[in-house]
KELODREN-888763 format. One record per residue (C-alpha): x, y, z; residue number from 1. Coordinates in Angstrom, 1 decimal. Layout:
N
+--------+--------+--------+-----+
|     px |     py |     pz |  nr |
+--------+--------+--------+-----+
|      X |      Y |      Z | NUM |
...
+--------+--------+--------+-----+
! end
This chain:
327
+--------+--------+--------+-----+
|     px |     py |     pz |  nr |
+--------+--------+--------+-----+
|   93.4 |   84.4 |  100.2 |   1 |
|   94.5 |   82.7 |  104.0 |   2 |
|   91.3 |   82.9 |  105.4 |   3 |
|   90.0 |   81.3 |  102.0 |   4 |
|   92.5 |   78.6 |  101.8 |   5 |
|   91.9 |   77.5 |  105.7 |   6 |
|   88.3 |   77.1 |  104.4 |   7 |
|   89.5 |   74.6 |  101.6 |   8 |
|   91.4 |   72.6 |  104.0 |   9 |
|   88.1 |   72.2 |  106.0 |  10 |
|   86.7 |   71.1 |  102.8 |  11 |
|   89.0 |   68.8 |  102.5 |  12 |
|   88.7 |   67.2 |  105.7 |  13 |
|   85.1 |   67.0 |  105.1 |  14 |
|   86.0 |   65.0 |  101.9 |  15 |
|   88.4 |   62.3 |  103.4 |  16 |
|   86.0 |   62.0 |  106.9 |  17 |
|   83.1 |   61.0 |  104.0 |  18 |
|   85.2 |   58.3 |  102.4 |  19 |
|   87.0 |   60.0 |   99.5 |  20 |
|   88.4 |   57.0 |   97.9 |  21 |
|   89.6 |   58.4 |   94.7 |  22 |
|   92.8 |   59.9 |   95.6 |  23 |
|   93.7 |   61.4 |   92.2 |  24 |
|   90.5 |   63.3 |   92.8 |  25 |
|   92.0 |   65.1 |   95.6 |  26 |
|   95.2 |   65.0 |   94.0 |  27 |
|   93.9 |   67.8 |   91.6 |  28 |
|   92.1 |   69.6 |   94.0 |  29 |
|   95.0 |   70.2 |   96.0 |  30 |
|   96.5 |   71.4 |   92.4 |  31 |
|   93.9 |   73.7 |   91.8 |  32 |
|   94.5 |   75.2 |   95.5 |  33 |
|   98.4 |   75.6 |   94.7 |  34 |
|   97.4 |   76.9 |   91.1 |  35 |
|   95.3 |   79.8 |   92.8 |  36 |
|   98.3 |   80.6 |   94.9 |  37 |
|  100.2 |   81.0 |   92.4 |  38 |
|   98.2 |   83.1 |   90.0 |  39 |
|   97.9 |   80.5 |   87.7 |  40 |
|   93.9 |   80.6 |   87.3 |  41 |
|   93.6 |   78.7 |   83.9 |  42 |
|   95.0 |   75.7 |   85.5 |  43 |
|   93.4 |   75.8 |   88.5 |  44 |
|   90.0 |   76.0 |   86.7 |  45 |
|   91.4 |   72.9 |   84.8 |  46 |
|   92.1 |   71.2 |   88.1 |  47 |
|   88.6 |   71.8 |   89.5 |  48 |
|   86.9 |   70.4 |   86.5 |  49 |
|   89.2 |   66.9 |   86.7 |  50 |
|   88.2 |   67.0 |   90.3 |  51 |
|   84.3 |   67.3 |   89.3 |  52 |
|   84.7 |   65.0 |   86.7 |  53 |
|   85.3 |   62.4 |   89.4 |  54 |
|   83.3 |   64.0 |   91.9 |  55 |
|   80.5 |   65.4 |   90.3 |  56 |
|   79.3 |   66.8 |   93.8 |  57 |
|   82.3 |   68.4 |   95.0 |  58 |
|   80.9 |   71.8 |   95.5 |  59 |
|   84.5 |   73.2 |   97.1 |  60 |
|   85.6 |   72.7 |   93.4 |  61 |
|   82.6 |   74.6 |   92.2 |  62 |
|   83.3 |   77.3 |   94.9 |  63 |
|   86.9 |   77.7 |   94.0 |  64 |
|   85.8 |   77.8 |   90.3 |  65 |
|   83.4 |   80.8 |   91.0 |  66 |
|   86.4 |   82.3 |   93.2 |  67 |
|   88.8 |   82.0 |   89.7 |  68 |
|   86.2 |   83.4 |   87.5 |  69 |
|   85.6 |   86.2 |   89.7 |  70 |
|   88.9 |   87.2 |   89.7 |  71 |
|   88.9 |   87.2 |   86.4 |  72 |
|   86.0 |   89.6 |   86.2 |  73 |
|   83.9 |   86.8 |   84.6 |  74 |
|   80.8 |   87.1 |   86.6 |  75 |
|   78.8 |   85.2 |   84.5 |  76 |
|   80.8 |   82.0 |   84.4 |  77 |
|   81.1 |   82.8 |   88.3 |  78 |
|   77.6 |   83.0 |   89.1 |  79 |
|   77.1 |   79.7 |   86.9 |  80 |
|   79.9 |   78.0 |   89.3 |  81 |
|   78.4 |   79.3 |   92.4 |  82 |
|   75.0 |   78.3 |   91.8 |  83 |
|   75.7 |   74.9 |   91.2 |  84 |
|   78.1 |   74.9 |   94.8 |  85 |
|   74.8 |   76.0 |   96.5 |  86 |
|   72.6 |   73.4 |   94.9 |  87 |
|   74.9 |   70.7 |   96.4 |  88 |
|   75.5 |   72.7 |   99.8 |  89 |
|   73.1 |   75.1 |  100.1 |  90 |
|   73.7 |   75.9 |  103.7 |  91 |
|   77.4 |   77.4 |  103.3 |  92 |
|   77.0 |   80.9 |  104.1 |  93 |
|   80.4 |   81.5 |  102.1 |  94 |
|   79.2 |   80.2 |   99.0 |  95 |
|   75.4 |   82.2 |   99.4 |  96 |
|   77.9 |   85.3 |  100.5 |  97 |
|   80.1 |   84.9 |   97.0 |  98 |
|   77.3 |   83.9 |   94.9 |  99 |
|   75.7 |   87.3 |   96.2 | 100 |
|   79.0 |   89.2 |   95.4 | 101 |
|   79.0 |   87.7 |   91.7 | 102 |
|   75.4 |   88.7 |   91.2 | 103 |
|   76.1 |   92.5 |   92.9 | 104 |
|   79.3 |   93.0 |   90.6 | 105 |
|   76.2 |   91.5 |   87.5 | 106 |
|   74.1 |   94.2 |   88.4 | 107 |
|   71.5 |   91.5 |   89.6 | 108 |
|   70.8 |   93.5 |   92.8 | 109 |
|   67.4 |   92.0 |   94.1 | 110 |
|   69.0 |   88.6 |   94.0 | 111 |
|   72.3 |   89.5 |   95.7 | 112 |
|   70.4 |   91.2 |   98.3 | 113 |
|   68.3 |   87.6 |   98.9 | 114 |
|   71.8 |   85.5 |   98.8 | 115 |
|   73.3 |   88.2 |  101.0 | 116 |
|   70.6 |   87.6 |  103.3 | 117 |
|   70.5 |   83.6 |  103.2 | 118 |
|   74.3 |   83.9 |  104.0 | 119 |
|   73.1 |   86.0 |  107.2 | 120 |
|   70.7 |   83.5 |  108.0 | 121 |
|   73.2 |   80.6 |  107.9 | 122 |
|   76.1 |   82.9 |  109.9 | 123 |
|   74.6 |   85.8 |  112.3 | 124 |
|   78.3 |   86.6 |  112.5 | 125 |
|   79.2 |   86.8 |  109.0 | 126 |
|   80.8 |   90.2 |  108.5 | 127 |
|   81.3 |   90.3 |  104.6 | 128 |
|   78.0 |   89.2 |  104.2 | 129 |
|   76.6 |   92.0 |  106.3 | 130 |
|   79.1 |   94.9 |  104.9 | 131 |
|   77.9 |   93.6 |  100.8 | 132 |
|   74.2 |   93.8 |  101.9 | 133 |
|   75.1 |   97.3 |  103.0 | 134 |
|   77.0 |   98.4 |   99.2 | 135 |
|   73.7 |   96.5 |   97.8 | 136 |
|   71.2 |   98.5 |   99.5 | 137 |
|   73.4 |  101.8 |   99.0 | 138 |
|   73.4 |  101.2 |   95.3 | 139 |
|   69.5 |  100.9 |   95.7 | 140 |
|   69.3 |  104.4 |   97.3 | 141 |
|   67.5 |  102.1 |   99.9 | 142 |
|   70.1 |  104.3 |  102.7 | 143 |
|   67.9 |  103.7 |  105.6 | 144 |
|   68.2 |   99.8 |  105.2 | 145 |
|   72.2 |  100.2 |  104.2 | 146 |
|   72.9 |  102.2 |  107.4 | 147 |
|   72.2 |   98.9 |  109.8 | 148 |
|   74.1 |   96.7 |  107.9 | 149 |
|   77.5 |   98.7 |  107.8 | 150 |
|   76.3 |   99.0 |  111.6 | 151 |
|   76.3 |   95.7 |  112.4 | 152 |
|   79.5 |   94.5 |  110.4 | 153 |
|   81.3 |   97.2 |  112.5 | 154 |
|   79.7 |   96.1 |  115.5 | 155 |
|   81.3 |   92.7 |  114.9 | 156 |
|   84.9 |   94.6 |  112.9 | 157 |
|   85.0 |   97.7 |  114.5 | 158 |
|   88.3 |   98.2 |  112.6 | 159 |
|   87.2 |   97.7 |  109.4 | 160 |
|   88.0 |  100.8 |  107.2 | 161 |
|   85.9 |   99.9 |  104.5 | 162 |
|   83.0 |   99.7 |  105.9 | 163 |
|   83.5 |  103.2 |  107.7 | 164 |
|   84.0 |  104.2 |  104.1 | 165 |
|   80.9 |  103.1 |  102.9 | 166 |
|   78.5 |  104.2 |  105.9 | 167 |
|   80.3 |  107.5 |  105.6 | 168 |
|   79.3 |  107.4 |  101.9 | 169 |
|   76.1 |  107.1 |  102.9 | 170 |
|   75.7 |  109.8 |  105.8 | 171 |
|   76.6 |  112.1 |  102.8 | 172 |
|   74.2 |  110.7 |  100.4 | 173 |
|   71.7 |  111.5 |  103.2 | 174 |
|   73.1 |  115.2 |  103.8 | 175 |
|   74.5 |  114.3 |  106.9 | 176 |
|   77.9 |  115.9 |  107.0 | 177 |
|   79.0 |  115.7 |  110.6 | 178 |
|   78.3 |  111.6 |  110.4 | 179 |
|   79.7 |  111.3 |  106.6 | 180 |
|   83.3 |  112.8 |  108.3 | 181 |
|   83.3 |  111.1 |  111.5 | 182 |
|   83.1 |  107.7 |  109.6 | 183 |
|   85.4 |  108.8 |  106.6 | 184 |
|   88.0 |  109.9 |  109.3 | 185 |
|   88.0 |  106.6 |  110.9 | 186 |
|   88.3 |  104.9 |  107.5 | 187 |
|   91.4 |  106.9 |  106.9 | 188 |
|   93.1 |  106.5 |  110.2 | 189 |
|   93.0 |  102.7 |  109.9 | 190 |
|   94.1 |  102.6 |  106.1 | 191 |
|   96.7 |  104.7 |  107.3 | 192 |
|   97.5 |  101.7 |  110.1 | 193 |
|   97.1 |   99.3 |  107.2 | 194 |
|  100.0 |  101.2 |  105.2 | 195 |
|   97.2 |  102.0 |  102.5 | 196 |
|   98.1 |  105.8 |  102.1 | 197 |
|   96.5 |  106.2 |   99.2 | 198 |
|   92.9 |  104.9 |  100.5 | 199 |
|   93.6 |  107.7 |  103.3 | 200 |
|   94.1 |  110.0 |  101.3 | 201 |
|   90.7 |  109.4 |   99.1 | 202 |
|   89.5 |  109.4 |  102.8 | 203 |
|   90.3 |  112.4 |  103.3 | 204 |
|   89.2 |  114.0 |   99.7 | 205 |
|   85.5 |  112.9 |  100.7 | 206 |
|   85.9 |  114.5 |  104.2 | 207 |
|   86.9 |  117.5 |  102.8 | 208 |
|   83.4 |  118.8 |  101.8 | 209 |
|   81.6 |  117.6 |  104.7 | 210 |
|   83.9 |  119.2 |  107.5 | 211 |
|   87.3 |  120.9 |  107.0 | 212 |
|   88.0 |  120.9 |  110.7 | 213 |
|   87.9 |  117.2 |  110.4 | 214 |
|   90.1 |  117.3 |  107.1 | 215 |
|   92.7 |  119.1 |  108.5 | 216 |
|   92.9 |  116.9 |  111.3 | 217 |
|   93.6 |  113.9 |  109.1 | 218 |
|   96.2 |  116.0 |  107.1 | 219 |
|   97.9 |  116.3 |  109.9 | 220 |
|   98.4 |  112.5 |  110.4 | 221 |
|   98.7 |  112.3 |  106.7 | 222 |
|  101.8 |  114.4 |  106.8 | 223 |
|  104.2 |  114.7 |  110.2 | 224 |
|  104.7 |  118.1 |  111.2 | 225 |
|  108.3 |  118.0 |  109.4 | 226 |
|  106.4 |  118.1 |  106.0 | 227 |
|  103.6 |  120.7 |  106.7 | 228 |
|  105.1 |  123.3 |  104.9 | 229 |
|  105.1 |  121.0 |  101.5 | 230 |
|  101.2 |  120.8 |  102.3 | 231 |
|  100.3 |  124.4 |  102.1 | 232 |
|   98.5 |  125.9 |   99.0 | 233 |
|  100.3 |  128.9 |   97.7 | 234 |
|   99.0 |  132.2 |   98.4 | 235 |
|   97.2 |  134.2 |   95.1 | 236 |
|   99.4 |  136.1 |   92.9 | 237 |
|  100.9 |  139.7 |   94.0 | 238 |
|  101.0 |  142.1 |   92.0 | 239 |
|  104.6 |  142.8 |   92.7 | 240 |
|  105.4 |  139.1 |   92.7 | 241 |
|  103.3 |  136.8 |   90.1 | 242 |
|  105.7 |  134.6 |   88.3 | 243 |
|  106.1 |  131.0 |   89.9 | 244 |
|  109.6 |  128.3 |   88.7 | 245 |
|  108.8 |  124.8 |   88.2 | 246 |
|  111.0 |  122.7 |   90.7 | 247 |
|  110.3 |  119.5 |   88.8 | 248 |
|  109.3 |  118.8 |   85.1 | 249 |
|  106.0 |  118.5 |   84.4 | 250 |
|  102.8 |  117.8 |   81.8 | 251 |
|  100.8 |  120.3 |   80.6 | 252 |
|   97.0 |  119.5 |   80.1 | 253 |
|   94.1 |  120.2 |   78.1 | 254 |
|   91.8 |  120.0 |   80.9 | 255 |
|   92.5 |  119.7 |   85.0 | 256 |
|   92.6 |  116.3 |   85.5 | 257 |
|   95.5 |  113.3 |   84.9 | 258 |
|   93.5 |  111.6 |   81.9 | 259 |
|   93.7 |  114.9 |   80.5 | 260 |
|   95.1 |  115.2 |   77.0 | 261 |
|   98.8 |  116.5 |   77.5 | 262 |
|   99.8 |  119.8 |   75.7 | 263 |
|  103.2 |  119.5 |   76.0 | 264 |
|  106.0 |  119.4 |   78.8 | 265 |
|  107.6 |  122.3 |   81.2 | 266 |
|  111.6 |  121.5 |   82.1 | 267 |
|  112.4 |  122.3 |   85.7 | 268 |
|  113.1 |  126.3 |   85.8 | 269 |
|  110.5 |  127.2 |   83.5 | 270 |
|  108.5 |  130.5 |   84.9 | 271 |
|  105.1 |  130.9 |   84.3 | 272 |
|  102.0 |  132.5 |   85.8 | 273 |
|   98.8 |  131.4 |   87.3 | 274 |
|   95.7 |  132.5 |   85.7 | 275 |
|   93.3 |  130.3 |   87.2 | 276 |
|   93.0 |  127.7 |   89.9 | 277 |
|   91.0 |  124.5 |   89.4 | 278 |
|   88.0 |  124.0 |   90.4 | 279 |
|   88.5 |  121.2 |   92.8 | 280 |
|   91.7 |  122.0 |   94.2 | 281 |
|   92.7 |  121.0 |   97.8 | 282 |
|   95.8 |  120.7 |  100.0 | 283 |
|   96.3 |  117.6 |   98.5 | 284 |
|   96.0 |  118.3 |   94.4 | 285 |
|   95.8 |  121.5 |   92.9 | 286 |
|   95.4 |  122.2 |   89.2 | 287 |
|   96.3 |  125.7 |   87.9 | 288 |
|   95.5 |  127.5 |   84.5 | 289 |
|   99.0 |  128.5 |   83.8 | 290 |
|  101.1 |  130.5 |   81.2 | 291 |
|  104.7 |  131.0 |   80.5 | 292 |
|  106.6 |  134.0 |   79.0 | 293 |
|  106.6 |  131.9 |   75.8 | 294 |
|  102.4 |  132.3 |   75.5 | 295 |
|  102.2 |  128.4 |   76.2 | 296 |
|   99.3 |  127.8 |   78.4 | 297 |
|   97.6 |  125.1 |   80.0 | 298 |
|   96.4 |  123.2 |   83.2 | 299 |
|   99.5 |  122.1 |   85.5 | 300 |
|   98.7 |  119.6 |   88.5 | 301 |
|  100.9 |  122.2 |   90.5 | 302 |
|  100.4 |  120.3 |   93.9 | 303 |
|  100.6 |  116.4 |   93.9 | 304 |
|   99.8 |  114.1 |   96.8 | 305 |
|  100.3 |  117.1 |   99.1 | 306 |
|  104.0 |  117.9 |   97.4 | 307 |
|  104.1 |  121.3 |   95.7 | 308 |
|  106.1 |  121.2 |   92.2 | 309 |
|  106.6 |  124.9 |   91.9 | 310 |
|  108.2 |  128.1 |   93.8 | 311 |
|  107.3 |  131.6 |   93.7 | 312 |
|  110.0 |  134.2 |   92.2 | 313 |
|  110.5 |  137.6 |   92.7 | 314 |
|  112.3 |  138.8 |   89.6 | 315 |
|  111.7 |  136.8 |   86.4 | 316 |
|  114.2 |  135.8 |   84.5 | 317 |
|  114.9 |  135.7 |   80.9 | 318 |
|  111.9 |  134.8 |   78.8 | 319 |
|  111.9 |  130.7 |   78.8 | 320 |
|  111.9 |  128.7 |   75.5 | 321 |
|  108.5 |  127.3 |   74.0 | 322 |
|  107.9 |  123.4 |   75.4 | 323 |
|  108.7 |  120.6 |   72.7 | 324 |
|  104.8 |  119.3 |   71.7 | 325 |
|  104.0 |  115.8 |   73.3 | 326 |
|  102.4 |  113.5 |   71.2 | 327 |
+--------+--------+--------+-----+
! end
């Protein structure tokens, strides 16, 4: 947002130098920018319309209307606004790129690619256009063209985690697991530096099928040594010790994923057996098909974000009561 506002100030300076005589038009534009910063998008659109009514060729207002419509997910309206801005200012790389992104979100990939290329022709250092062009090529399974676009983006901005992540995704699609793991790892480290832990966790999960060794390295970065015991996957149940007890209240679901239907809720200290492990378990997220002493059964997320939600017990206690059903 800060970069966008700086660009808009440049637009303001341009119109001032060009002899902007309608003070009210400039004021409407400024109010539109203030409304964007405040998240009041309806007011912003109205302010830019007022500016356009006074200055029909005001490209910056059309461009910012496109931005607001895109933020609201109104991609058809965004495309229309950006196309008007491009008609007025065809040599603005940022407007070309924004139009391309809106076309991409609308699924018009060939036109999006054309706009990204035009943006790059206008500004050979425009990293966003390179990255988005790579994404569009990848969407079309044109991986041979996507790879050099991500590489150029990283040459300009080496510490861009999204470019590393998407490059890893392409290499994984091509079966080049070593390269995929390398770029997923770089993305994870950079996400951690930015404080975006969820992004780093996603990178870790993407690395696992490519290289467990590299995944383990990132896992140690995600969880300091003092927390290491919390991310160890418990051993399979043994004949002499096959009961577990919950350390917190947990939902039990019909299927092994969060959106699955909730069958009931188990209280802390409820004991259960593990009947089966989930098909895609990792040290960060592990699902188990469980059964309590009351014969209640379902899927439990026993390890969530690396934290184990249960512990083994050597001697089962008195049979637990069945859980209350949850709507």
